[in-house]
N, C-alpha and C positions, 0 to 999 in steps of 0.2 A: 760489456759493463762500462768500459772506458768511453765507448762511443756514446752511450746514453748519458753519461755524466757530462761529457763534452757538449752534447747538444742541449742539455738542460741549462748548463751555465751560459752557453752562447745565447739561447733564447731569453734567459733572464736578463742578461746584459743588454740585449737588443731592446727588450721591453722597458727596462729602466732608462735607457738612453732616449727612447722615443717619448716616454711620458715626461721626462725632465726637460724636454725642449719646448713644452707648451708655455704660452704667455698668459698668466692669470688676468692681467689688466687689459686684455685686448678688446673686451666688450663683445658685442654681437656683430652680425654681418654688416650693420650700418656704421660701425665705428670707423672713423677716419675717412669719411666721405667728403670732407671739406678740404678744398685746396687752400692752404694757408698763404700761398703766394699772391693769388688774385682775389681770394674771398668768394670765388664762385663754387657752385656745387659740382661735384665730379663723382663719377662712379668709382674712380680709382686712379692710380698713377701707374703708367707703363714706363719702365726704364729700359734704355738701350744704349749700347756702346758701339760706336763705329771705329774702325781701324784708324781712320784719320779724317777728321771733319774739314781739313784744308783741301781735300780732294773733292772736286765738283760732283763726282759720282756719289760719294757718301753723303754730301750735302743734300743732293736731290732725294736720296733715300730717306734721310731724316725729315726733310720737309714734307714728303708725301706721307710718311708715317704719322707726322704731327697732324696733318689734315684728316687722315683716316681716324686717328684716335679722337680728335676733337669732334668729328661727326658722330662718333659712337658714344660720346659723353665722357671720354677719358682724357687725362692729362698725360702728355709724353715728356719725359725728361731725357733728352739726348745728350750723351757725354762723349767727349773726344778721348779715344784710347791712345792717341799720340804714337801709334805704331807699336805699342807694348802689348804683346799677347797676354801678359799676366794680368792685365786689368780686365 
């Protein structure tokens, strides 16, 4: 009995949490396809954070990812984590 009650409450909480996370103003699948920085059409934005963009290794990774994303029609936003794993 207690197990059934616990599972029912857990499932109801999970369902409530998942349905409340939705964004009503998101529009359809084409919403947000415009890149506001350059005014060009983009499939979307890919975000990445490197450990430290001062390191040539991570700079190369960011440059190559930007080329690949651009070739696929996406915009890449590379951010510097500045060595902080929490970012």
